[in-house]
C-alpha positions in Angstrom: 22.2 61.3 187.0 22.6 58.2 184.8 26.3 57.8 185.9 25.4 58.1 189.6 22.6 55.6 189.2 24.9 53.1 187.3 27.6 53.5 190.0 25.1 52.9 192.8 23.6 49.8 191.1 27.1 48.3 190.7 28.1 49.2 194.3 25.0 47.7 195.8 25.0 44.5 193.8 24.3 41.1 195.5 26.3 38.2 194.2 25.2 34.5 194.7 27.3 32.8 197.4 25.7 29.4 197.8 23.2 27.0 196.2 19.5 27.4 197.1 18.0 25.4 200.0 14.5 24.9 201.2 13.2 26.9 204.1 11.0 29.9 204.9 11.4 33.2 206.7 9.2 35.6 204.7 7.1 33.1 202.9 5.5 29.7 203.5 4.5 27.4 200.6 0.9 26.3 201.0 -1.3 24.1 199.0 -5.1 24.5 198.5 -7.8 22.8 196.4 -10.1 24.8 194.2 -13.3 23.8 192.5 -13.5 25.2 188.9 -16.8 26.2 187.2 -16.5 22.9 185.3 -16.7 21.0 188.6 -13.1 19.8 188.3 -11.0 20.1 191.5 -7.5 21.3 191.2 -4.6 21.8 193.7 -2.5 24.9 193.6 0.6 26.0 195.5 0.8 29.5 196.8 3.1 31.6 199.0 1.7 32.8 202.2 3.3 36.0 203.3 2.8 38.9 205.6 0.9 41.9 204.3 3.1 44.3 202.3 3.2 48.0 201.6 5.1 50.2 199.1 5.4 54.0 199.4 6.5 56.6 196.8 8.2 59.4 198.7 8.2 62.8 197.0 10.1 65.8 198.3 8.7 69.3 198.4 10.6 70.1 195.2 9.2 67.1 193.3 12.0 64.6 193.5 11.3 60.9 194.1 13.3 59.3 196.9 14.5 56.0 195.7 16.5 53.2 197.3 19.1 51.1 195.7 20.0 47.9 197.5 21.3 44.4 196.9 18.5 42.2 195.5 19.9 38.8 195.6 17.3 37.1 193.4 17.4 39.6 190.5 19.6 38.9 187.6 21.1 42.4 188.0 21.9 42.0 191.7 20.6 45.5 192.6 17.6 47.5 191.5 16.1 51.0 191.7 13.2 50.8 194.1 10.9 52.9 196.3 10.7 51.9 200.0 8.6 48.8 200.7 8.3 46.0 203.2 6.2 43.6 205.2 4.0 44.3 208.2 5.4 43.7 211.7 3.1 42.6 214.5 -0.3 44.1 214.1 0.6 47.0 211.8 -1.9 48.2 209.2 -0.6 48.9 205.7 -0.2 52.7 206.3 1.9 52.0 209.4 4.0 49.6 207.5 4.6 52.0 204.7 5.6 54.9 207.0 7.9 52.6 209.2 9.6 51.4 206.1 10.0 54.9 204.7 11.7 56.2 207.9 13.8 53.0 208.4 15.0 52.8 204.8 15.5 56.5 204.0 15.2 58.7 207.1 12.6 60.8 205.3 9.3 62.0 206.9 6.3 63.2 204.9 3.9 66.0 205.6 1.0 64.2 204.0 0.3 60.5 203.0 -2.3 59.3 200.5 -3.5 55.8 199.8 -3.3 55.0 196.0 -4.9 51.5 196.0 -3.6 47.9 195.9 -2.3 45.4 193.4 -1.2 41.8 193.4 2.4 40.8 192.9 1.6 37.5 191.3 -2.1 36.6 191.8 -1.4 33.0 190.6 0.9 32.3 193.6 0.5 35.0 196.2 -2.9 35.8 197.9 -2.1 39.0 199.8 -2.2 42.3 197.9 0.4 45.1 198.1 -1.0 48.4 199.3 0.4 51.5 197.7 0.9 54.9 199.3 2.4 58.2 198.2 4.2 60.4 200.8 4.2 64.1 199.9 6.6 66.9 200.9 9.1 64.5 202.3 12.2 65.8 204.1 15.1 63.9 205.6 14.7 64.1 209.4 16.5 61.0 210.6 19.3 58.7 209.9 18.4 55.4 208.3 17.4 52.6 210.8 18.5 49.6 208.8 18.4 46.0 209.9 21.8 44.3 210.3 21.5 42.6 206.9 20.3 45.7 205.0 22.6 47.8 202.8 20.4 50.6 201.4 21.5 53.7 199.6 19.0 56.5 199.0 18.9 58.8 196.0 16.6 61.7 195.1 15.7 61.4 191.5 13.9 64.3 189.6 10.5 63.4 188.3 11.5 63.8 184.7 14.3 61.3 185.2 11.8 58.9 187.0 9.5 59.1 183.9 12.5 58.4 181.6 13.7 55.4 183.8 10.1 54.0 183.7 9.6 54.6 180.0 13.0 53.0 179.1 12.6 50.0 181.3 15.2 50.9 183.9 12.7 50.5 186.7 12.5 46.7 186.8 10.9 46.0 190.2 7.2 45.4 189.7 6.1 46.9 193.0 8.1 50.1 192.3 6.9 50.4 188.7 3.2 49.9 189.7 3.5 52.4 192.6 5.2 55.0 190.4 2.6 54.5 187.7 -0.2 55.0 190.3 1.6 58.1 191.6 1.8 59.4 188.0 -1.9 58.7 187.4 -2.7 60.6 190.6 -0.6 63.5 189.2 1.7 63.3 192.2 4.8 63.0 189.9 
């Protein structure tokens, strides 16, 4: 399993192609003033973004469906993740999680449970990330990827997921938190 994961992480790596520029598609930089308990007023910048959801897909035999894709801003260039994404139109978080699950993996669950929410970076992002677990997943469809997405799916046994978490191989915060919540809920 380790060799397969290493090969996929290398294959799916993003490499910087240009220098950073200002702009905004997923985020908008906002400023807001806050009054502290001392009476002092401070100004803080934060990122305004669409609501996000992350889902831990688990197959009937207990494997966790993970995705490996180019992550252009990570030092590694690719990471092991679970499906996640931002809301489209007027979706609620559960709809976002299920859409992302099907689009990124083609897997469909029998049951879905809400595991709570967390904040990616509460000092700079206001919106929480809602976490779901999708149980008894089976591949029913082909992936429905956007033109700029390159995603490989991989079923990883739960013991291997625990090892990857314990040894620091799961580096994406949303994935780590979602997997930890799924472990606490005895789903993996």
